[in-house]
C-alpha positions as a Markdown table, in Angstrom:
| # | Residue | x | y | z |
|---|---|---|---|---|
| 1 | Met | 0.3 | 0.0 | 0.3 |
| 2 | Lys | 2.6 | 2.3 | 0.6 |
| 3 | Lys | 5.0 | 1.9 | -2.3 |
| 4 | Ile | 1.7 | 1.7 | -4.5 |
| 5 | Ile | 0.9 | 5.4 | -3.0 |
| 6 | Phe | 4.5 | 7.2 | -3.3 |
| 7 | Ala | 4.6 | 5.6 | -6.4 |
| 8 | Thr | 1.7 | 7.5 | -7.6 |
| 9 | Leu | 3.2 | 10.7 | -6.3 |
| 10 | Ser | 6.3 | 10.7 | -7.9 |
| 11 | Ala | 4.8 | 9.8 | -10.7 |
| 12 | Leu | 2.7 | 13.1 | -10.5 |
| 13 | Leu | 5.7 | 14.9 | -9.6 |
| 14 | Val | 7.9 | 14.0 | -12.4 |
| 15 | Phe | 4.7 | 13.9 | -15.7 |
| 16 | Ser | 3.5 | 16.7 | -14.5 |
| 17 | Leu | 6.7 | 18.7 | -15.8 |
| 18 | Pro | 6.4 | 20.9 | -18.6 |
| 19 | Ala | 8.6 | 20.5 | -21.0 |
| 20 | Ser | 9.6 | 24.3 | -21.5 |
| 21 | Ala | 10.5 | 24.6 | -17.9 |
| 22 | Gln | 13.9 | 25.1 | -18.3 |
| 23 | Ala | 12.8 | 28.6 | -20.4 |
| 24 | Val | 13.4 | 30.4 | -16.2 |
| 25 | Ser | 15.4 | 29.1 | -13.9 |
| 26 | Asp | 16.6 | 30.0 | -10.0 |
| 27 | Leu | 17.2 | 29.0 | -6.8 |
| 28 | Gly | 14.7 | 30.4 | -3.8 |
| 29 | Ser | 14.0 | 30.1 | -0.5 |
| 30 | Trp | 10.9 | 29.8 | 1.8 |
| 31 | Ser | 10.7 | 29.7 | 5.3 |
| 32 | Ser | 8.2 | 30.5 | 7.8 |
| 33 | Ile | 6.7 | 30.0 | 10.9 |
| 34 | Gln | 3.1 | 29.1 | 12.1 |
| 35 | Val | 1.3 | 28.4 | 15.1 |
| 36 | Val | -1.8 | 26.6 | 16.4 |
| 37 | Lys | -3.7 | 26.6 | 18.8 |
| 38 | Ser | -6.5 | 23.8 | 19.9 |
| 39 | Phe | -9.3 | 24.0 | 21.5 |
| 40 | Gly | -10.9 | 20.4 | 20.8 |
| 41 | Ala | -12.5 | 20.3 | 17.8 |
| 42 | Pro | -11.8 | 24.0 | 16.9 |
| 43 | Tyr | -8.3 | 26.0 | 16.2 |
| 44 | Leu | -7.1 | 28.9 | 15.5 |
| 45 | Met | -4.2 | 29.1 | 13.7 |
| 46 | Ala | -1.4 | 32.3 | 12.1 |
| 47 | Arg | 1.9 | 32.1 | 10.3 |
| 48 | Leu | 4.9 | 34.3 | 9.0 |
| 49 | Glu | 6.6 | 33.6 | 6.1 |
| 50 | His | 9.4 | 35.2 | 4.1 |
| 51 | Arg | 10.3 | 33.8 | 0.2 |
| 52 | Ser | 13.4 | 34.5 | -1.9 |
| 53 | Phe | 14.0 | 34.2 | -4.9 |
| 54 | Asp | 17.0 | 35.2 | -7.6 |
| 55 | Ser | 19.8 | 32.4 | -6.1 |
| 56 | Ile | 18.3 | 33.6 | -2.5 |
| 57 | Arg | 19.9 | 37.3 | -2.7 |
| 58 | Ser | 16.6 | 38.9 | -2.8 |
| 59 | Thr | 12.8 | 39.2 | -0.8 |
| 60 | Glu | 10.5 | 37.8 | -3.2 |
| 61 | Cys | 7.2 | 38.0 | -1.0 |
| 62 | Trp | 6.4 | 37.7 | 2.0 |
| 63 | Phe | 3.2 | 36.9 | 3.8 |
| 64 | Ser | 1.3 | 36.7 | 7.5 |
| 65 | Met | -2.2 | 35.0 | 7.7 |
| 66 | Ala | -4.3 | 34.4 | 10.8 |
| 67 | Gly | -7.5 | 32.3 | 10.8 |
| 68 | Ala | -9.7 | 29.6 | 12.8 |
| 69 | Gly | -10.7 | 26.1 | 12.1 |
| 70 | Tyr | -12.9 | 23.2 | 13.1 |
| 71 | Asn | -12.4 | 19.0 | 13.0 |
| 72 | Phe | -15.3 | 18.1 | 11.8 |
| 73 | Asn | -13.8 | 14.4 | 12.3 |
| 74 | Asn | -10.8 | 12.7 | 12.3 |
| 75 | Trp | -10.7 | 12.8 | 8.3 |
| 76 | Leu | -12.0 | 16.2 | 7.3 |
| 77 | Lys | -10.8 | 19.4 | 8.7 |
| 78 | Gly | -11.6 | 23.1 | 7.3 |
| 79 | Asp | -10.9 | 26.5 | 7.9 |
| 80 | Leu | -11.0 | 30.0 | 6.9 |
| 81 | Ser | -8.6 | 32.5 | 7.0 |
| 82 | Tyr | -6.6 | 36.3 | 5.8 |
| 83 | Glu | -3.5 | 36.9 | 4.5 |
| 84 | Tyr | -2.0 | 40.6 | 4.0 |
| 85 | Trp | 0.8 | 39.4 | 1.1 |
| 86 | Ser | 4.1 | 42.3 | 0.6 |
| 87 | Ile | 5.8 | 41.4 | -3.0 |
| 88 | Pro | 8.6 | 43.4 | -3.6 |
| 89 | Ser | 9.7 | 41.6 | -6.7 |
| 90 | Ala | 6.4 | 42.8 | -8.3 |
| 91 | Gly | 7.1 | 46.8 | -7.6 |
| 92 | Asn | 6.0 | 46.4 | -4.2 |
| 93 | Met | 2.5 | 45.0 | -5.0 |
| 94 | Val | -0.1 | 44.7 | -1.9 |
| 95 | Gln | -2.2 | 41.7 | -2.1 |
| 96 | His | -5.1 | 41.1 | 0.7 |
| 97 | Lys | -6.4 | 37.1 | 0.7 |
| 98 | Ala | -9.3 | 35.8 | 1.8 |
| 99 | Val | -8.9 | 31.8 | 2.2 |
| 100 | Leu | -11.1 | 28.9 | 2.2 |
| 101 | Cys | -9.4 | 25.0 | 2.8 |
| 102 | Phe | -10.8 | 21.5 | 3.3 |
| 103 | Thr | -8.8 | 19.0 | 4.2 |
| 104 | Glu | -9.6 | 15.5 | 4.0 |
| 105 | Thr | -6.8 | 13.0 | 5.6 |
| 106 | Leu | -6.6 | 8.9 | 5.5 |
| 107 | Lys | -4.5 | 7.3 | 7.6 |
| 108 | Arg | -3.5 | 3.6 | 8.3 |
| 109 | Glu | -0.7 | 2.9 | 10.5 |
| 110 | Gly | 1.6 | 4.8 | 10.2 |
| 111 | Leu | 1.1 | 6.2 | 6.1 |
| 112 | Ala | -1.2 | 9.3 | 5.9 |
| 113 | Val | -2.9 | 10.4 | 2.4 |
| 114 | Ala | -4.3 | 14.0 | 2.1 |
| 115 | Leu | -6.3 | 15.8 | -0.3 |
| 116 | Arg | -6.9 | 19.7 | 0.1 |
| 117 | Glu | -8.5 | 21.8 | -1.8 |
| 118 | Lys | -7.7 | 26.0 | -1.3 |
| 119 | Tyr | -9.8 | 28.8 | -2.4 |
| 120 | Glu | -8.7 | 32.2 | -2.6 |
| 121 | Leu | -10.2 | 35.5 | -3.3 |
| 122 | Ala | -7.4 | 38.2 | -3.7 |
| 123 | Phe | -7.5 | 41.7 | -3.8 |
| 124 | Asn | -4.8 | 44.1 | -4.8 |
| 125 | Pro | -6.0 | 47.8 | -4.2 |
| 126 | Gly | -3.4 | 49.1 | -6.4 |
| 127 | Ala | -5.1 | 47.6 | -9.3 |
| 128 | Lys | -8.3 | 48.2 | -7.7 |
| 129 | Ser | -8.6 | 44.3 | -9.3 |
| 130 | Phe | -10.2 | 40.9 | -7.6 |
| 131 | Ser | -8.4 | 37.6 | -8.7 |
| 132 | Asn | -10.1 | 34.0 | -7.7 |
| 133 | Thr | -7.8 | 31.0 | -7.4 |
| 134 | Leu | -8.5 | 26.9 | -6.9 |
| 135 | Arg | -5.8 | 24.9 | -5.3 |
| 136 | Thr | -5.6 | 21.4 | -5.8 |
| 137 | Arg | -3.0 | 19.0 | -2.9 |
| 138 | Leu | -2.1 | 15.6 | -2.8 |
| 139 | Arg | 0.2 | 14.8 | 0.0 |
| 140 | Gly | 1.8 | 11.5 | 1.4 |
| 141 | Gln | 3.7 | 10.7 | 4.2 |
| 142 | Tyr | 4.6 | 8.0 | 6.3 |
| 143 | Lys | 5.8 | 7.9 | 10.2 |
| 144 | Ala | 7.8 | 5.1 | 10.9 |
| 145 | Pro | 7.1 | 4.0 | 14.9 |
| 146 | Asp | 10.1 | 5.1 | 17.9 |
| 147 | Ser | 10.4 | 7.9 | 15.0 |
| 148 | Ala | 11.3 | 11.3 | 15.0 |
| 149 | Phe | 11.0 | 11.8 | 11.3 |
| 150 | Thr | 8.0 | 12.0 | 9.2 |
| 151 | Pro | 8.9 | 12.5 | 5.0 |
| 152 | Tyr | 6.6 | 13.6 | 2.9 |
| 153 | Leu | 6.4 | 13.7 | -1.1 |
| 154 | Met | 3.7 | 16.6 | -2.0 |
| 155 | Tyr | 2.4 | 18.1 | -5.6 |
| 156 | Glu | -0.2 | 20.9 | -5.3 |
| 157 | Ile | -1.8 | 23.0 | -9.2 |
| 158 | Phe | -3.2 | 26.1 | -8.8 |
| 159 | Gly | -5.7 | 27.1 | -11.0 |
| 160 | Ser | -7.3 | 30.1 | -12.0 |
| 161 | Leu | -11.4 | 30.7 | -12.0 |
| 162 | Asp | -10.9 | 34.2 | -14.1 |
| 163 | Gly | -10.4 | 32.1 | -17.4 |
| 164 | Lys | -6.6 | 32.2 | -17.7 |
| 165 | Gly | -6.1 | 28.1 | -16.8 |
| 166 | Trp | -2.3 | 26.8 | -15.0 |
| 167 | Val | -1.1 | 29.6 | -12.9 |
| 168 | Arg | 1.8 | 27.0 | -11.1 |
| 169 | Ser | 2.5 | 24.0 | -9.7 |
| 170 | Leu | 5.1 | 22.9 | -6.7 |
| 171 | His | 6.3 | 19.9 | -6.3 |
| 172 | Tyr | 7.7 | 18.9 | -2.9 |
| 173 | Ala | 10.1 | 16.0 | -1.1 |
| 174 | Gly | 10.9 | 16.7 | 2.3 |
| 175 | Thr | 10.6 | 15.7 | 6.5 |
| 176 | Glu | 9.2 | 16.9 | 9.1 |
| 177 | Ile | 11.2 | 16.5 | 12.4 |
| 178 | Ser | 9.1 | 16.1 | 16.0 |
| 179 | Leu | 10.9 | 18.2 | 18.7 |
| 180 | Gly | 8.0 | 17.1 | 21.2 |
| 181 | Gly | 5.8 | 19.5 | 23.2 |
| 182 | Gly | 4.0 | 20.5 | 20.0 |
| 183 | His | 7.4 | 21.9 | 18.5 |
| 184 | Ser | 8.1 | 20.5 | 14.6 |
| 185 | Leu | 10.2 | 21.6 | 12.3 |
| 186 | Asp | 9.1 | 20.9 | 8.4 |
| 187 | Phe | 12.5 | 20.6 | 5.9 |
| 188 | Phe | 11.9 | 20.7 | 2.5 |
| 189 | Tyr | 13.5 | 20.6 | -1.2 |
| 190 | Met | 10.4 | 22.2 | -3.6 |
| 191 | Tyr | 10.4 | 22.6 | -7.7 |
| 192 | His | 8.8 | 25.1 | -8.7 |
| 193 | Leu | 7.1 | 25.9 | -12.0 |
| 194 | Tyr | 5.0 | 28.5 | -12.7 |
| 195 | Asp | 3.3 | 31.0 | -15.8 |
| 196 | Lys | 6.0 | 33.4 | -16.9 |
| 197 | Gly | 4.4 | 35.6 | -20.1 |
| 198 | Gly | 3.8 | 32.4 | -22.2 |
| 199 | Leu | 6.6 | 30.7 | -21.1 |
| 200 | Thr | 7.3 | 28.4 | -17.6 |
| 201 | Gly | 9.6 | 29.9 | -15.2 |
| 202 | Ala | 10.8 | 26.9 | -13.0 |
| 203 | Cys | 12.7 | 27.7 | -9.5 |
| 204 | His | 14.4 | 25.2 | -7.3 |
| 205 | Thr | 13.7 | 25.9 | -3.8 |
| 206 | Leu | 15.1 | 25.3 | -0.5 |
| 207 | Gly | 12.5 | 25.4 | 2.7 |
| 208 | Ile | 12.3 | 25.4 | 6.5 |
| 209 | Gly | 9.2 | 25.8 | 8.5 |
| 210 | Tyr | 8.8 | 26.0 | 12.6 |
| 211 | Thr | 5.6 | 24.6 | 13.5 |
| 212 | Phe | 4.1 | 25.0 | 17.7 |
| 213 | Val | 1.1 | 23.3 | 18.5 |
| 214 | Phe | -0.8 | 23.4 | 21.7 |
């Protein structure tokens, strides 16, 4: 079962890469801090993230997030959040986002497979324009007994709901590391493909994240 799921995820990561990905290439980094406060089924969350590009020399963007969610049962949860984005790489553009997200997770022993659907409504006050995006993410991970490591593979695709089609796709390989007491780290490599004026840009991204759940 584990081999089949990870083989499927690996195939998605490989065969979803456009042939024109070599048109633009770069190296970037994503770093984040996230805090989640659980109240049983309901929870609150906050996140701060910084992203670099240009061989990790320049800030692409940063954003902050605050939201709330609810665990409907042991396999389905949903949350609603607000995000504030500052994007220096796009002329210091600012975006406000309302985000609605539902995640379904199936677990068996140490294996977990999760499908997440996320809707984003973004407002650009400079251009006075709105955009609608649907994001679909598939994640498979395995936690061995008595291990602090949870390796995973993940694939996410972004589609415009405004008639622009494919926007970007993210292809991850990483691991979470439990530090105990609700603290954890996340290290990953991501191959990021995105639309760049009719060409397909590519970015190799190194990521690190810290999460505290209490």
